[in-house]
C-alpha positions as CSV (number, residue, x, y, z in Angstrom):
1,M,3.8,-15.6,-16.0
2,F,2.8,-18.5,-14.7
3,G,-0.1,-20.8,-14.7
4,R,-2.4,-22.1,-17.7
5,K,-3.2,-18.5,-18.9
6,F,1.0,-18.0,-19.9
7,A,1.3,-21.6,-21.0
8,T,1.9,-20.9,-24.3
9,T,4.1,-17.9,-23.7
10,Q,6.2,-19.9,-21.7
11,L,6.8,-22.5,-24.2
12,Q,7.6,-20.4,-26.8
13,S,10.3,-18.5,-24.6
14,A,11.7,-22.0,-23.6
15,L,12.1,-23.1,-27.4
16,H,13.5,-19.6,-28.5
17,A,16.3,-20.2,-25.8
18,K,16.6,-23.7,-26.9
19,G,17.2,-22.4,-30.8
20,S,19.4,-19.6,-29.7
21,A,21.6,-21.9,-27.6
22,S,21.8,-24.6,-30.4
23,L,23.3,-21.6,-32.9
24,L,25.5,-20.3,-29.9
25,V,27.0,-23.7,-29.3
26,G,28.8,-24.1,-32.7
27,L,30.3,-20.5,-32.0
28,C,31.3,-21.3,-28.8
29,W,33.6,-24.1,-30.5
30,V,34.9,-22.3,-33.4
31,L,35.9,-19.4,-30.9
32,P,38.3,-21.0,-28.7
33,A,39.9,-23.1,-31.9
34,H,41.1,-20.1,-33.6
35,T,41.9,-17.7,-30.7
36,G,43.6,-20.5,-28.4
37,S,41.8,-19.2,-25.4
38,W,38.3,-19.6,-23.7
39,N,38.1,-16.0,-22.7
40,H,36.7,-14.5,-25.9
41,V,33.6,-17.2,-25.2
42,F,33.1,-15.7,-21.7
43,A,33.3,-12.1,-23.0
44,A,30.8,-12.6,-25.8
45,M,28.4,-14.6,-23.3
46,I,28.8,-11.5,-20.9
47,G,28.4,-9.4,-23.6
48,L,25.1,-11.3,-24.6
49,D,24.1,-11.2,-21.2
50,L,24.4,-7.4,-21.1
51,V,22.3,-7.3,-24.4
52,E,19.7,-9.5,-22.5
53,A,19.6,-7.9,-19.5
54,S,19.2,-4.3,-21.1
55,L,16.3,-5.5,-23.4
56,A,14.2,-6.9,-20.3
57,A,14.8,-3.4,-18.1
58,A,13.6,-1.8,-21.2
59,W,10.4,-3.9,-21.9
60,C,9.9,-3.8,-18.0
61,L,10.1,0.2,-17.9
62,T,8.0,0.6,-20.8
63,T,5.6,-1.5,-19.1
64,I,5.2,0.6,-16.3
65,A,5.3,3.8,-18.0
66,R,2.3,2.7,-20.3
67,T,0.3,1.0,-17.3
68,G,1.3,3.7,-14.7
69,G,2.7,0.8,-12.3
70,V,3.7,-2.4,-11.9
71,P,1.3,-4.9,-13.8
72,G,-1.0,-6.8,-11.3
73,E,-0.5,-3.9,-8.7
74,P,-3.0,-1.6,-7.9
75,S,-2.2,2.0,-9.5
76,R,-2.3,5.5,-6.8
77,V,-3.5,8.3,-7.7
78,S,-3.9,11.3,-5.8
79,G,-3.3,9.0,-2.7
80,R,-6.1,6.6,-3.5
81,V,-5.8,3.1,-4.6
82,S,-7.7,2.5,-7.9
83,A,-7.4,-0.9,-9.9
84,D,-8.5,1.2,-12.9
85,R,-5.5,1.6,-14.9
86,T,-7.4,4.0,-17.6
87,R,-6.4,7.9,-17.2
88,R,-6.4,10.6,-19.1
89,I,-4.3,13.7,-19.1
90,T,-5.9,17.2,-17.9
91,A,-5.1,20.2,-19.3
92,S,-2.6,21.2,-16.5
93,G,-0.7,17.9,-17.1
94,S,-2.0,15.8,-14.2
95,P,-3.1,12.5,-14.5
96,E,-6.8,11.6,-13.8
97,L,-8.8,8.6,-13.8
98,I,-11.5,8.5,-16.5
């Protein structure tokens, strides 16, 4: 997702990350003040990292399942390499290029 085609997406991601960080900074100052330790802050950040990683994995896996492969890579059907990603399922249950 690089280049002019995805410039808006990149900007949106950067601004979303900055907004999320600005909200979390306040929480990161309140937690050590109440608990007396930074361990809870680190645990919260690790938890949020795990949530983010699971959401990214779910997005990638659904994209792969929907397109039949990694986006940008040619799909392989019956040993043939085809750039066409449009498929249908036949009566026997096997995928077939349209």
